[in-house]
C-alpha positions, 0 to 999 in steps of 0.5 A: 570554579564555574567560570571557564576562563580567566582574564587579566588587564594591564595598561602598558606604556607603549603603542599597540603596534609595538605590543602586538609586534612582541606578541607576534614574535615567538622568541619573546614568549618565554620572557613573557610567560609568568609560570616559567613553563615556556622555554624556547621556540622550536619555530622562530618565525614571526606570526603573520596570519590565522592558521599559522602553527608555531611550536614551543619547547616547554618544561613542567615538573608535573608533566609526565615527560618534564620536557615537552613541546606544544603546537600552537595554532593562531586563531585570531590575527588582527594587528594591532588589536588581537592575537590568539592561539589554540594550544595542542600537540603533534601526535606520532602520525604528524597530526595536530591535536588541540585540547580545547584551550586558547590564549588571547591578547586584546589590545586597546590603544589609549593614545599614542604611547599607552595600550590596555592589554587584556590576556584571556585563558579560556578552556570552555571547549575542553572535552570531559576526558581532558578535564578528568586528567587536567585541572583548569586552569592548570596554574594560579590565575595570577600567572596572567597578571605576571605575564602582562607585567613581563610583557610591559617590561619587554616593550618598555626595554626594562 
């Protein structure tokens, strides 16, 4: 695959502010995730600014440890238009290390009760040594569409 990102777009029947509030709440991320890898948030505080770090417990059968934790650093925080985060891990010395991929949600209000949501997974900054260990994207691109449908269900109360 020459492309270094995948995207999906869905129109959600909710105002952008409501959609953004759900995305800025780490306690909703497991319900949004289309792969089933995201488990519980280790940090439950709402996201409020760029630079904020939040950790999520994860599970993946092909991960060397099965259960693991990621540290996410908010890159973009522009309510109610965009939110994104880099995903990495905390090393033994407490330093955060990011692999070069990020998640981004762009919200475009289409009126008072509809929002076009675009989800992007981008791995363009992943260095070659990481690319040798991980195939990108590490999931079926349909995951993004599944995640957007889960988000739509959450904001509509389904």
